[in-house]
SEKOL-459864 format. One line per 10 residues: number of its first residue (from 0); for each residue x, y, z of C-alpha. Coordinates in steps of 0.02 Angstrom, whole numbers, plus 50000, padded with zeros to 5 digits. Example, Ala and Ser with C-alpha at 12.3 -4.5 7.8 and 13.67 -1.06 7.14 Angstrom:
0	50615:49775:50390 ~ 50684:49947:50357;
***
This chain:
0	50384:50940:51492 ~ 50383:50758:51515 ~ 50385:50592:51415 ~ 50190:50583:51437 ~ 50164:50754:51363 ~ 50280:50711:51212 ~ 50187:50552:51188 ~ 50013:50648:51181 ~ 50097:50764:51048 ~ 50148:50617:50950;
10	49982:50537:50958 ~ 49885:50689:50905 ~ 49993:50716:50752 ~ 49996:50531:50703 ~ 49807:50524:50715 ~ 49778:50681:50623 ~ 49661:50762:50729 ~ 49616:50781:50922 ~ 49455:50668:50904 ~ 49552:50523:50825;
20	49695:50542:50951 ~ 49558:50538:51102 ~ 49491:50375:51019 ~ 49661:50293:51020 ~ 49716:50356:51185 ~ 49547:50311:51260 ~ 49516:50489:51311 ~ 49391:50621:51292 ~ 49430:50754:51153 ~ 49411:50892:51294;
30	49543:50795:51400 ~ 49659:50790:51253 ~ 49637:50972:51208 ~ 49663:51012:51399 ~ 49829:50924:51402 ~ 49891:50995:51239 ~ 49849:51170:51297 ~ 49949:51139:51446 ~ 50101:51065:51342 ~ 50094:51221:51240;
40	50080:51345:51398 ~ 50238:51258:51461 ~ 50331:51277:51308 ~ 50277:51448:51274 ~ 50218:51418:51094 ~ 50082:51339:50990 ~ 50135:51166:50938 ~ 49978:51114:50838 ~ 49870:51215:50714 ~ 49695:51149:50733;
50	49564:51151:50585 ~ 49403:51055:50584 ~ 49469:50921:50486 ~ 49662:50915:50518 ~ 49794:50955:50657 ~ 49960:51003:50580 ~ 50119:51045:50669 ~ 50201:51215:50686 ~ 50393:51215:50658 ~ 50416:51199:50846;
60	50288:51062:50854 ~ 50367:50963:50717 ~ 50527:50968:50798 ~ 50458:50904:50973 ~ 50357:50772:50878 ~ 50519:50704:50793 ~ 50602:50700:50965 ~ 50453:50611:51044 ~ 50447:50491:50899 ~ 50641:50455:50923;
70	50605:50422:51115 ~ 50468:50304:51082 ~ 50582:50209:50960 ~ 50719:50202:51092 ~ 50591:50140:51216 ~ 50529:49996:51105 ~ 50706:49955:51068 ~ 50738:49946:51252 ~ 50595:49839:51282 ~ 50638:49716:51145;
80	50804:49692:51209 ~ 50736:49647:51384 ~ 50595:49533:51304 ~ 50717:49441:51183 ~ 50841:49389:51307 ~ 50816:49192:51289 ~ 50685:49219:51167 ~ 50661:49222:50983 ~ 50629:49395:50895 ~ 50452:49457:50952;
90	50353:49619:50901 ~ 50219:49682:50793 ~ 50206:49732:50601 ~ 50062:49825:50544 ~ 50056:49797:50349 ~ 49933:49863:50208 ~ 49940:49773:50044 ~ 49843:49782:49893 ~ 49700:49651:49878 ~ 49758:49564:49723;
100	49955:49573:49741 ~ 49930:49538:49932 ~ 49831:49379:49905 ~ 49905:49312:49743 ~ 50094:49353:49767 ~ 50123:49403:49941 ~ 50016:49286:50041 ~ 50151:49145:50019 ~ 50290:49270:50078 ~ 50181:49321:50232;
110	50155:49130:50281 ~ 50346:49098:50260 ~ 50383:49240:50365 ~ 50273:49190:50502 ~ 50360:49010:50494 ~ 50523:49089:50515 ~ 50473:49216:50653 ~ 50326:49150:50749 ~ 50354:49276:50877 ~ 50312:49424:50778;
120	50130:49475:50758 ~ 50073:49509:50576 ~ 49928:49625:50569 ~ 49881:49631:50384 ~ 49760:49737:50290 ~ 49699:49694:50115 ~ 49654:49861:50037 ~ 49692:49969:49881 ~ 49665:50142:49922 ~ 49827:50262:49951;
130	49799:50332:50119 ~ 49912:50425:50247 ~ 50018:50301:50338 ~ 49986:50412:50496 ~ 49793:50391:50480 ~ 49799:50209:50433 ~ 49902:50167:50588 ~ 50012:50048:50487 ~ 50196:50033:50483 ~ 50216:49978:50301;
140	50112:49997:50141 ~ 50124:49919:49983 ~ 50068:50021:49839 ~ 50060:50027:49649 ~ 50074:50218:49614 ~ 50150:50323:49467 ~ 50261:50423:49593 ~ 50294:50391:49777 ~ 50245:50540:49905 ~ 50397:50640:49945;
150	50367:50632:50127 ~ 50382:50435:50131 ~ 50529:50312:50109 ~ 50496:50228:49956 ~ 50584:50049:49899 ~ 50551:49986:49735 ~ 50474:49809:49722 ~ 50479:49798:49533 ~ 50365:49847:49372 ~ 50173:49811:49372;
160	50109:49753:49200 ~ 49938:49770:49153 ~ 49853:49647:49022 ~ 49708:49651:48909 ~ 49633:49470:48929 ~ 49486:49368:48915 ~ 49428:49188:48945 ~ 49446:49070:48804 ~ 49255:49036:48807 ~ 49221:49220:48780;
170	49369:49234:48639 ~ 49277:49091:48546 ~ 49111:49196:48545 ~ 49178:49377:48522 ~ 49331:49446:48415 ~ 49458:49513:48537 ~ 49515:49698:48512 ~ 49672:49718:48408 ~ 49673:49913:48404 ~ 49683:49999:48563;
180	49530:50113:48513 ~ 49433:49946:48506 ~ 49429:49935:48699 ~ 49307:50086:48705 ~ 49170:49977:48636 ~ 49213:49829:48724 ~ 49130:49776:48890 ~ 49283:49800:49008 ~ 49309:49721:49180 ~ 49434:49810:49282;
190	49472:49913:49450 ~ 49436:50096:49438 ~ 49428:50255:49553 ~ 49239:50280:49595 ~ 49178:50441:49528 ~ 49318:50474:49391 ~ 49331:50423:49224 ~ 49435:50264:49188 ~ 49597:50336:49098 ~ 49708:50199:49031;
200	49881:50241:48973 ~ 49965:50137:48851 ~ 50153:50138:48789 ~ 50222:50070:48632 ~ 50404:50103:48610 ~ 50415:50299:48613 ~ 50227:50320:48575 ~ 50107:50353:48722 ~ 49920:50342:48700 ~ 49779:50365:48836;
210	49597:50297:48808 ~ 49448:50340:48919 ~ 49344:50181:48956 ~ 49173:50156:49036 ~ 49195:49980:49113 ~ 49050:49867:49129 ~ 49108:49789:49301 ~ 49221:49878:49424 ~ 49291:49817:49585 ~ 49434:49842:49690;
220	49442:49663:49729 ~ 49550:49585:49597 ~ 49508:49404:49644 ~ 49322:49441:49595 ~ 49377:49524:49441 ~ 49469:49364:49392 ~ 49309:49268:49432 ~ 49226:49379:49308 ~ 49350:49365:49176 ~ 49354:49173:49186;
230	49162:49183:49190 ~ 49172:49261:49021 ~ 49084:49432:49064 ~ 49215:49529:48963 ~ 49394:49598:48927 ~ 49486:49608:49081 ~ 49616:49750:49113 ~ 49713:49681:49258 ~ 49891:49662:49321 ~ 49972:49511:49243;
240	49992:49425:49407 ~ 49795:49412:49429 ~ 49791:49291:49288 ~ 49963:49229:49248 ~ 49920:49051:49302 ~ 49745:49044:49199 ~ 49849:49100:49045 ~ 49978:48958:49075 ~ 49826:48842:49085 ~ 49753:48899:48930;
250	49597:48959:49028 ~ 49636:49146:48976 ~ 49708:49230:48815 ~ 49783:49397:48801 ~ 49768:49532:48667 ~ 49853:49706:48640 ~ 50013:49620:48696 ~ 50123:49749:48598 ~ 50056:49883:48709 ~ 50120:49916:48882;
260	49962:49958:48982 ~ 49942:50052:49150 ~ 49803:50112:49255 ~ 49860:50154:49428 ~ 50041:50156:49392 ~ 50188:50045:49320 ~ 50284:50032:49487 ~ 50258:49927:49652 ~ 50329:50015:49799 ~ 50353:49985:49989;
270	50315:50141:50091 ~ 50351:50181:50257 ~ 50375:50339:50366 ~ 50560:50405:50370 ~ 50556:50484:50544 ~ 50502:50330:50648 ~ 50628:50223:50738 ~ 50576:50058:50679 ~ 50583:49911:50781 ~ 50685:49750:50746;
280	50526:49660:50694 ~ 50491:49792:50566 ~ 50670:49801:50501 ~ 50667:49612:50485 ~ 50508:49608:50384 ~ 50562:49748:50266 ~ 50738:49645:50232 ~ 50626:49488:50217 ~ 50513:49561:50081 ~ 50655:49644:49972;
290	50748:49492:49983 ~ 50604:49394:49914 ~ 50574:49525:49785 ~ 50748:49509:49734 ~ 50735:49323:49710 ~ 50591:49337:49614 ~ 50676:49455:49489 ~ 50824:49340:49479 ~ 50715:49185:49433 ~ 50612:49305:49304;
300	50769:49337:49212 ~ 50831:49500:49134 ~ 50689:49507:48999 ~ 50541:49491:49126 ~ 50616:49589:49271 ~ 50663:49745:49155;
***
């Protein structure tokens, strides 16, 4: 067994299947399969269970994978040590952020990070779907979810508050819902999972309610939803940070303020794999973002941050 064989095993399991690993390694699938068979023969045990859709490690395969990841991390650290002699911090951070939060909240943070660490390459994807970090080929994902997956490290970034809102023009022409059930008859503008009913959870003290809605406009792009709300197309159900500046200016008003609303979850998390040796660039980015989150909470004060 050699380092190249361990690297192949790590790539197969990170990619999720042999075909995806072949694309990442710029090899044919047959070639990847051949080398995996050779590795398993040399070890004397099956390392990967193959199905038509997914490749899963056996117990022995998982142990070798963990060793391979650790060795890759040490090699990266060694390269960094050599590269950084006489230079600033360098490396690459692959990041996946939600479209709305990423553009409306995190964009300034990312730009500030680049100013401080110009040698680090930031590779940022703006999307909302919760995907496996292995298949996404990202180092860090920021997500709004009810509960983080147990197989990932989850760092809390704070609560997410949804608001029911409308443009002042819409509010002048239509009565805003004052009861939760009234949302069911209103033209709702929001994000939803395609093919599923939109279930909105609402909390008031110890009371929990759930309403099922049929929105008139659905999008995963929260900047587009903000435009639709400002255009007076209906009642928006969006995180508060999407319209907070519009509310301050008086262009948007909120309703049902005594209810705490939630669609995808009430917490923002930073997620990353627990068994990867992070480079200095990734560790620096994680610390930077968590420090910014802490600063935002302190500025918000105890009432807003809780």
